N, C-alpha and C positions, 0 to 999 in steps of 0.2 A: 765542563761547567755548563749548567743550564742557563738559557737565556731567560730574561724576565717574561717574555711572551710565552715560553714553554711553561714557566711557573704558573702564570695566570690560567692557562689551559688546564694544568694538572689540578689547581685549586678548584676550578669550576667543576671539573668532572667529579672530584671528591665530594663537592657540595651537593651535586645532583643525586649522588648515591644516598646521602643523608636525607634528601628531600623525599625520596621514594617512601621512606618509612616515617616521614614527619607527620602525616595525617592518615586516618583510616578511611578507606573508601566506603561510601554508604551502602554499596552492594553487600557488604559483610552482614547487614541486617537480615538477609535472606536465611542465614544460618540460625537466626533466632525467631523464625516464624513470620517475618514480614514479607508479603508477596511483592512480586516484581512490579505490578501495576501501581501500588502505593509508593514504591521507591521512585518510579518514573514521575509521579506527581510531585514528589519532593525535589527532584532534579529540575523540574520545569520552573520552580521558583528560586533556583540558585542554591539549593541545599544539596551538596554533593559529597559531604563528608559526615562521619558520625559526630564529630565535634560541632558541625553546623546545626545538628539537631539540639545539642546541648545549649547552643547559643540562641535558640529560637523559643519563644514562649509557647505554652500550650494554646493560648488564645489565638496566636498567629497561625499555628498549625491547624487549628480547627476551622480557620477561615479558608483553608485550601479546599477547593471543590472535591468532594468525594472522600474526605477524611472526617470521620465521626469522632466524637470524644473518646469512645472506646478504642478506636484505631490509634488515636494520638497517644493515649495512655500506654498502649502496647508498644508503640514506636519508641516512646520515651523510656520505657522499661528495658527494651532491647538495647538502646543506646547506652543506658546506664551500666549494663553488664560489660560493655566494651570499653568504657571510660572510667578513669579514676576521678571520682567526684569529691575526694577528701582533700585535706590540706597537704602542703609540701613544707619541708623545712626550708629555711633560707638558703642552706647549702644546695639542696635539690633544685630549688628554683634558679640558683646561680648556674648550676650545670645546664639547665634548660635554656638559659639566656645565652649560652655559647653558640646557639644556632643563629643568633642575631648577627647580621652583617651590615656594613655601611657602604654607601655608594658615593664616590667622590663627586664634588661639584665642579672639578676642574681647576680650583684654586686651593693651594695648600693652606693659605691663611683662613679662607672660609671654612675649609674642612676642620682645621684646628679649633675654630670657634665653636663648632657644633659637635665636637668629640670624635672627629674622623670622617664625617660625611653624613649623608641622609640615612637614618637608621631604619632597619626593617622592623616589623611587628609594631609599628608606631605611625602616627600621623604627624607630619611636619608641615607647618603652615608658614608662609611668607606673605607679608603685606607691606605696602608702601609704594615706592616708585615702580614703574613698569620696568621689568628686567627680563633678560633671557633666563628661562627656568633652570635653577640648579638641579642636579641629579642626572639629567640626560647627557651632559657634556662629556664628562671624563670616564664614563662607564661603558664597558663593552662586554660585560660578563653575562648578559641575559636580555630578554625581550622587554619591551615597555608598552604599556597601554596609556594612551593620551585621550582624555575626554575634554573636548573643547566646548565651552559654553558661550564664548564671546567672538568666535570666528577669527581668532588671532593666530592660529597654528599655520606655520609656513614651512613646508617640507624642505625648501631650498636652504633654510638655515642649517638643517641637519647635514646637508652636503658640505657646507663650509666647515662644520665641526668635524665631520669625517676626515676631511683633508688635513685638519690640524693634527689629528691623532693617527694619520696615515693608515686608515682603514677604508675598505671599499664602500663607496657612496651608496650603491644600490643595495648592498648587504645591510647597511645601517637602516635604510628606509624600509626594507623588508621586515626588519626586527621591531619596528614601531607600529603598533596597531592603533588606528585613529578612529574616533567617533565624534560626531557633532551632536551635542544635546540641545534640544529646542525648548524644553519646558523642565520645570523641577521634577515633574512626574517622570518624564523621559529620562532625566538624569538618574533617577532612582532605578528605573527599569534597566538601564545599561549596567548597573552593578550586578544584576542577576546574570547577565551575559559575561561580565568580568569574572565572577566566581566560577561559572561553568568553564570558561577558558583556562583559568588557573588550574582547575581540576583536570581538564583534558590534557594540558601540556604541563605535567607535574614538574616543578622545579625550573621551568624554562623562563617564566616571567618573573622579573625581580622588582619592577617599579610600576606604580600606578600614579599618574598625574591628572589632576583636575584643575583646569584653568578657566574661570575661577569658580570656587566652590559656592559662592553666594549670589552670583549675578542673576541667575534665573529665579531664585527665591525672591529677590527684590522686585522682579517684574511680575511674578505670579501673585504675590501678596502685597497689598498696598495699604498704608494707613494703620493706625493703632487698632482698628476694629478687627484686622486680620493678623495682627502680630502674634497672638497666642497660637493660632493655627500654624503660622509660618514656623515658629520656633519648635513646635511639636514635630512637624514634618522634617525640619532640619535635624533635630535630635535623632530621629529615626534613621536618616541617611548617614549621619556621622557614626552612629552605633554600628550600622552595617559596614561602613568603611573600616572601623576599628576591628570588627570581627574578621573581615576578610584579611586584613594585614596580619592578624595573629594566626588565623586558620591556615594560611598558605605561606607564611613567612615572607611577605613582600613589604617593600617600603612604599608608603603612601605620601605623596607630596602635593599639597594644595596651595593655590594662591588665593588671596583674599583682597577685598576692596577696602578703601578707607572712607570715613565720613567725618564731617565737622563735629567736634565735641563742644556743645554750648557751655558746659561747665568748666572747660579747661582754663578760661580766663580767671575764674574765681580761685583756682588752686595754683595759679602761676606756673602751669605746665609749659615747658618749652615748645612742645608740639601740640597745636590745638586740634589735631585730628586723632581718630582712633579707629581700629579695625571694626568692621561690622560683624554681626552674628551674635553679639551679646555674650552672656556667660555660657550659653550652650556650646558655642564654638570654642570659647576660651578653655573650657574644661575638657573638651574632646581632643584638642590638639596636644600632643606630647611635648613638642618643641615649637615655640613661636618665634619667628625671626622678623624683626622690623628692618626694612630697607629704606635708605634715603639716598638722594643723588649728591655726588661730590663734583669735583671739577672734571669737565670733559666726559670721558668714558668711565670714570671712577665712581663706584658705589660703596656705601658704608652699610654693613650688616651688623645688627645688634641683637643679642639674645634678649627677647622680651619676656620669655618664660620657658623654663626647662627644669625637669626633675633632677638632673645631675650635672648641668653645666653652669658655671658662675656667670653673672651678668658681665658682658664684655663686648667689645666691638672688633671688627676686622674690615679691612678695605680690600676690594677686588675690582676687577675691570671687566667691562663688557666689550669683547673683541669680535672680529669677524668669525673667529673660531670658537665662540662661546665664552664662558666664564674663565678668567685667568687671574693670576696674581697681578695686582696693580704695580706698575713700574714706579720706581723711586723718582 
């Protein structure tokens, strides 16, 4: 009889085989008349797959130094020959969705609330009380990239979580790639590196965490006079995140900050605070989770918005070993 650990290993190996054919390498464009120099220029801005070209506008490609409109048209035409640009039936799309996987939070109740865990090919957003990040706790099936915008990442917390799941501490830390972002521009630039890394180590990385997604935008853009520009830049970054999640089949988990809602008192809302980022962030996030503090180490998670999960709540606990089910 196979042990659960053996089963996890077998499942992971099988999944990686699928990942190898999940996307088409951009080098395939050479067979359609695109020279190596132009392909290198695309890779330099984080476009490493044929689908990445489809996800990028002609205007953005024309902004790449050395790519003329004629070259961009030729690249787009070549990519079109390799990709299906038509519609799928709902059944065909359902089959494609079988590639989606979920990453456990470490709490069965929390997992149940969000349909089994943090979903790949999607952006999951959590806001509210400060908490240990879901997603990194109970998952040992792949590597993680962590982008820290608030200088709150502490590697020693991962050691405690590793002890809880009886895995090697150093191995866990080696599997988490960390970067500190200092400006909103730097945060965006890091996503080019992320895309290149996901392409370089195909199927190895499973989770991208940004903590928090809005912090640097609040610093770099202040007042109503810069709000429109901030939201435009934010929309571009979130679009990039969504494309990366779909392109490489990874789960994206972001934390967000809260702000006072002046109009909450007029509508008799129980909570006078709301997540920042406006409609731009609200529409970009697939699943939004509101967190609030309970007694002691207990936290309450509530589905704020989701395309397939009903509005509901779950309690969990913050322990030395990360997220766990709350004790009765």
